[in-house]
RODO-2510 file (C-alpha; in nm, 4 decimals, decimal comma):
residues 263
     n   res          X          Y          Z
     1     x    -0,0003    -0,0069    -0,0036
     2     x     0,1282     0,3468    -0,0796
     3     x     0,0762     0,6181     0,1377
     4     x    -0,1245     0,9247     0,0186
     5     x     0,0905     1,2588     0,0025
     6     x     0,0659     1,6196    -0,1198
     7     x     0,3121     1,7201    -0,3952
     8     x     0,3877     2,0691    -0,3764
     9     x     0,6271     2,2276    -0,6236
    10     x     0,7875     2,5628    -0,5721
    11     x     0,7996     2,4816    -0,2118
    12     x     1,1030     2,6524    -0,0925
    13     x     0,9967     2,9703    -0,0338
    14     x     0,6934     3,2322    -0,0337
    15     x     0,3234     3,0760    -0,1188
    16     x     0,4791     2,7202    -0,1843
    17     x     0,6222     2,7144     0,1736
    18     x     0,2932     2,8632     0,3319
    19     x     0,0844     2,6029     0,1308
    20     x     0,2981     2,3200     0,2658
    21     x     0,2819     2,4301     0,5905
    22     x    -0,1102     2,4855     0,5886
    23     x    -0,1226     2,1102     0,4579
    24     x     0,0957     1,9778     0,7146
    25     x    -0,1015     2,1444     0,9976
    26     x    -0,4118     1,9622     0,8587
    27     x    -0,2420     1,6202     0,8711
    28     x    -0,1370     1,5775     0,5369
    29     x     0,1933     1,4184     0,4654
    30     x     0,3754     1,6604     0,2224
    31     x     0,6490     1,6308    -0,0631
    32     x     0,8471     1,9474    -0,0792
    33     x     1,0031     1,9841    -0,4499
    34     x     1,2280     2,2824    -0,5201
    35     x     1,5685     2,3196    -0,6678
    36     x     1,7233     2,4463    -0,3410
    37     x     1,7986     2,1437    -0,1339
    38     x     1,9132     2,3372     0,1718
    39     x     1,5983     2,5576     0,1985
    40     x     1,3892     2,2550     0,1738
    41     x     1,5982     2,0749     0,4251
    42     x     1,5441     2,3843     0,6647
    43     x     1,1625     2,3769     0,5884
    44     x     1,1624     1,9980     0,6818
    45     x     1,3446     2,0605     0,9917
    46     x     1,1125     2,3284     1,1003
    47     x     0,7920     2,1375     1,0026
    48     x     0,9283     1,8165     1,2331
    49     x     1,0180     2,0424     1,5237
    50     x     0,6685     2,1898     1,5163
    51     x     0,5601     1,8345     1,5593
    52     x     0,4196     1,7776     1,1961
    53     x     0,5407     1,4693     1,0125
    54     x     0,8792     1,5308     0,8246
    55     x     0,8201     1,6417     0,4648
    56     x     0,9855     1,4215     0,2018
    57     x     1,2214     1,6698    -0,0028
    58     x     1,2832     1,6335    -0,3906
    59     x     1,5536     1,9040    -0,4986
    60     x     1,5279     1,9165    -0,8687
    61     x     1,5084     2,1756    -1,1173
    62     x     1,1510     2,1467    -1,2514
    63     x     1,2560     2,2761    -1,6567
    64     x     1,4949     1,9590    -1,6919
    65     x     1,3998     1,7242    -1,9421
    66     x     1,1572     1,4229    -1,8018
    67     x     1,1267     1,5578    -1,4736
    68     x     0,7832     1,4651    -1,4171
    69     x     0,8410     1,1041    -1,4690
    70     x     1,1488     1,1418    -1,2430
    71     x     0,9254     1,2474    -0,9643
    72     x     0,6739     0,9921    -1,0208
    73     x     0,9268     0,7473    -0,9849
    74     x     1,0772     0,9139    -0,6687
    75     x     0,7509     0,9042    -0,5162
    76     x     0,6934     0,5284    -0,5985
    77     x     1,0488     0,4401    -0,4525
    78     x     0,9471     0,6131    -0,1296
    79     x     0,6228     0,4375    -0,1150
    80     x     0,3912     0,7075    -0,1575
    81     x     0,1377     0,8437    -0,4298
    82     x    -0,0132     1,1906    -0,4366
    83     x    -0,3587     1,2383    -0,3205
    84     x    -0,3363     1,6195    -0,3796
    85     x    -0,0997     1,7894    -0,6682
    86     x    -0,0173     2,1584    -0,5808
    87     x     0,1586     2,3436    -0,8680
    88     x     0,2798     2,6280    -0,7307
    89     x     0,6255     2,6712    -0,9071
    90     x     0,6651     2,9396    -1,1542
    91     x     0,8361     3,2633    -1,2411
    92     x     0,8156     3,5815    -1,4604
    93     x     1,0218     3,8788    -1,5777
    94     x     0,9668     4,2323    -1,5885
    95     x     1,0497     4,3950    -1,9387
    96     x     0,9548     4,4097    -2,2941
    97     x     0,9252     4,0918    -2,4662
    98     x     1,1447     4,1646    -2,7607
    99     x     1,4153     4,3094    -2,5238
   100     x     1,4339     4,0344    -2,2798
   101     x     1,6469     3,6855    -2,3143
   102     x     1,4233     3,4685    -2,5317
   103     x     1,5432     3,1464    -2,3781
   104     x     1,4641     3,2805    -2,0223
   105     x     1,1158     3,3633    -2,1511
   106     x     1,0672     2,9994    -2,3082
   107     x     1,1786     2,8700    -1,9608
   108     x     0,9082     3,0643    -1,8341
   109     x     0,6597     2,8907    -2,0538
   110     x     0,8112     2,5532    -1,9652
   111     x     0,7670     2,6016    -1,5995
   112     x     0,4357     2,7766    -1,5763
   113     x     0,2844     2,5671    -1,8429
   114     x     0,4407     2,2597    -1,9627
   115     x     0,5351     2,1335    -1,6135
   116     x     0,2204     2,2180    -1,4366
   117     x     0,0020     2,0594    -1,7057
   118     x     0,2338     1,7326    -1,7164
   119     x     0,1834     1,7092    -1,3245
   120     x    -0,1810     1,7893    -1,3360
   121     x    -0,2584     1,5070    -1,5673
   122     x     0,0097     1,2409    -1,4730
   123     x    -0,1588     1,1330    -1,1471
   124     x    -0,5255     1,1833    -1,2397
   125     x    -0,6262     0,8160    -1,1920
   126     x    -0,4527     0,8103    -0,8441
   127     x    -0,6241     1,1230    -0,7381
   128     x    -0,9755     1,0069    -0,8483
   129     x    -0,8885     0,6800    -0,6460
   130     x    -0,7916     0,8867    -0,3459
   131     x    -1,0762     1,1356    -0,4066
   132     x    -0,8133     1,4092    -0,4100
   133     x    -0,7578     1,6884    -0,5868
   134     x    -0,5356     1,9517    -0,7790
   135     x    -0,4688     2,3298    -0,6902
   136     x    -0,2772     2,5155    -0,9624
   137     x    -0,1565     2,8660    -0,8609
   138     x    -0,2157     3,1194    -1,1229
   139     x    -0,2054     3,5065    -1,0796
   140     x    -0,4645     3,8086    -1,1068
   141     x    -0,2395     3,8806    -1,4103
   142     x    -0,3893     3,5813    -1,5805
   143     x    -0,7095     3,8010    -1,6350
   144     x    -0,5088     4,0777    -1,7938
   145     x    -0,2941     4,1227    -2,1347
   146     x     0,0296     4,1919    -2,0013
   147     x     0,2472     4,4561    -2,1760
   148     x     0,5873     4,4842    -1,9891
   149     x     0,5374     4,1067    -1,8555
   150     x     0,3745     3,9666    -2,1564
   151     x     0,4792     3,5933    -2,1329
   152     x     0,4224     3,5813    -1,7714
   153     x     0,0631     3,7057    -1,8087
   154     x    -0,0259     3,4799    -2,1096
   155     x     0,1082     3,1570    -1,9042
   156     x    -0,1103     3,2514    -1,6283
   157     x    -0,4067     3,3143    -1,8480
   158     x    -0,3357     2,9324    -1,9718
   159     x    -0,3174     2,8140    -1,6038
   160     x    -0,6659     2,9679    -1,5188
   161     x    -0,8307     2,8421    -1,8441
   162     x    -0,6937     2,5002    -1,8379
   163     x    -0,7763     2,4531    -1,4526
   164     x    -1,1249     2,5847    -1,5054
   165     x    -1,1844     2,3322    -1,7698
   166     x    -1,0209     2,0457    -1,5646
   167     x    -1,2432     2,1467    -1,2891
   168     x    -1,5471     2,0512    -1,5121
   169     x    -1,3876     1,7462    -1,6589
   170     x    -1,2726     1,5906    -1,3578
   171     x    -1,5633     1,6393    -1,1279
   172     x    -1,7398     1,3237    -1,2353
   173     x    -1,4545     1,1135    -1,1141
   174     x    -1,4434     1,2893    -0,7741
   175     x    -1,1321     1,4992    -0,8424
   176     x    -1,1106     1,8581    -0,7110
   177     x    -0,9689     2,1293    -0,9364
   178     x    -0,9026     2,4713    -0,8042
   179     x    -0,7194     2,7581    -0,9409
   180     x    -0,5470     3,0041    -0,6825
   181     x    -0,5304     3,3805    -0,8282
   182     x    -0,3522     3,5885    -0,5810
   183     x    -0,2771     3,9474    -0,6213
   184     x     0,0826     4,1051    -0,5531
   185     x     0,2458     3,8891    -0,2421
   186     x     0,5737     3,9846    -0,0954
   187     x     0,8082     3,6912    -0,1686
   188     x     1,1139     3,6218    -0,3866
   189     x     0,9112     3,5954    -0,6976
   190     x     0,9325     4,0126    -0,7280
   191     x     1,3206     3,9875    -0,6980
   192     x     1,3552     3,7350    -0,9356
   193     x     1,1319     3,9002    -1,1815
   194     x     1,2890     4,2444    -1,1325
   195     x     0,9881     4,4062    -0,9853
   196     x     1,0953     4,7225    -0,7785
   197     x     0,9519     4,7460    -0,3974
   198     x     0,6376     4,9653    -0,4031
   199     x     0,5722     4,8901    -0,7708
   200     x     0,2018     4,7450    -0,6884
   201     x    -0,0456     4,9229    -0,4916
   202     x    -0,0604     4,8147    -0,1155
   203     x    -0,4315     4,7649    -0,1227
   204     x    -0,4055     4,4644    -0,3536
   205     x    -0,1264     4,3015    -0,1475
   206     x    -0,1899     3,9978     0,0826
   207     x     0,0372     3,7678     0,2879
   208     x     0,1485     3,4492     0,1452
   209     x     0,0132     3,2703     0,4607
   210     x    -0,3437     3,4206     0,3830
   211     x    -0,3291     3,3212     0,0234
   212     x    -0,2336     2,9588     0,1169
   213     x    -0,4999     2,9172     0,3575
   214     x    -0,7586     3,0759     0,1190
   215     x    -0,6324     2,8201    -0,1451
   216     x    -0,6405     2,5313     0,0913
   217     x    -0,9987     2,6224     0,2035
   218     x    -1,1155     2,6637    -0,1648
   219     x    -0,9602     2,3154    -0,2797
   220     x    -1,1208     2,1331     0,0371
   221     x    -1,4552     2,3055    -0,0534
   222     x    -1,4279     2,1949    -0,4354
   223     x    -1,4174     2,5657    -0,5639
   224     x    -1,3455     2,6427    -0,9185
   225     x    -1,1776     2,9641    -0,8703
   226     x    -1,0188     3,1578    -0,5394
   227     x    -0,8948     3,5096    -0,5597
   228     x    -0,7904     3,6325    -0,2020
   229     x    -0,8968     4,0007    -0,1117
   230     x    -1,2152     4,1814    -0,2081
   231     x    -0,9978     4,4645    -0,3878
   232     x    -0,8272     4,1506    -0,6105
   233     x    -1,1770     4,0245    -0,6859
   234     x    -1,3211     4,3664    -0,8112
   235     x    -0,9755     4,4066    -1,0050
   236     x    -1,0293     4,0632    -1,2133
   237     x    -1,4014     4,1618    -1,2624
   238     x    -1,2963     4,4769    -1,4532
   239     x    -1,1908     4,3084    -1,8034
   240     x    -1,5387     4,2017    -1,8401
   241     x    -1,6597     4,5479    -1,8309
   242     x    -1,4006     4,7443    -2,0207
   243     x    -1,3122     4,7300    -2,3753
   244     x    -0,9530     4,5347    -2,4452
   245     x    -0,7828     4,8314    -2,5794
   246     x    -0,8280     5,0130    -2,2430
   247     x    -0,7416     4,7261    -2,0407
   248     x    -0,4108     4,7303    -2,2569
   249     x    -0,3625     5,1034    -2,2064
   250     x    -0,4113     5,0561    -1,8331
   251     x    -0,1485     4,7646    -1,7959
   252     x     0,0881     4,9375    -2,0336
   253     x     0,0797     5,2525    -1,8326
   254     x     0,1624     5,0707    -1,5148
   255     x     0,4901     4,9454    -1,6990
   256     x     0,5781     5,2282    -1,9278
   257     x     0,9615     5,2001    -1,8291
   258     x     1,0213     4,8487    -1,6974
   259     x     1,3416     4,7755    -1,5263
   260     x     1,5765     4,5266    -1,6943
   261     x     1,5292     4,1883    -1,4790
   262     x     1,8244     3,9569    -1,3469
   263     x     1,7407     3,6318    -1,3089
***
């Protein structure tokens, strides 16, 4: 018998770590997936010290070839199988698409889209048997075209569309699928993307811990979409009311002089 676990990607910091903590608090055995082994070990140590079951650690670059098959094999060798899959790993870059490094932008697509899709579909039979689910982390950005972060916005739009479709497709099999769309969160994401401090309005910001708890609750309740914060809920409703050209000008105005990011 394989033990059920919660697989969480991008778990070494920010929302991923906060999600891992929420799942651990609720009694789930978690598997932490990210590149940085030292950070994952420190998180596992802190969870164990707090009285939670020690997490499994999979230190791996999620953009490497055949990584999802490698994860599947690692889980099987450890005697566990996913009951929940949390696709949190992802990154973006601030800047004009034609001026940013093309290979880095293709890596954004690999991580935010390809890996998320693979891990969402790879374990469906197991998730159905265990009556589990999928939590995909998108962004408020996915509701808007994104001049100044074109590829990132496009990938998050994909995550929203894909997850909402899976929510309906997998419901008859008892698999819950929720897409979590936070607004600005103070995490390492901003530094990696080249986003300066104070770039986003403070009223849209939420803590990683609050975002994680709302995401967990939404998944367990079988909700299709979770947007933390009233202000963010209003923000994602605006594209339904405003002409597309006006929405583009609004986002472009926020990023009229984007800084060059350093990955």
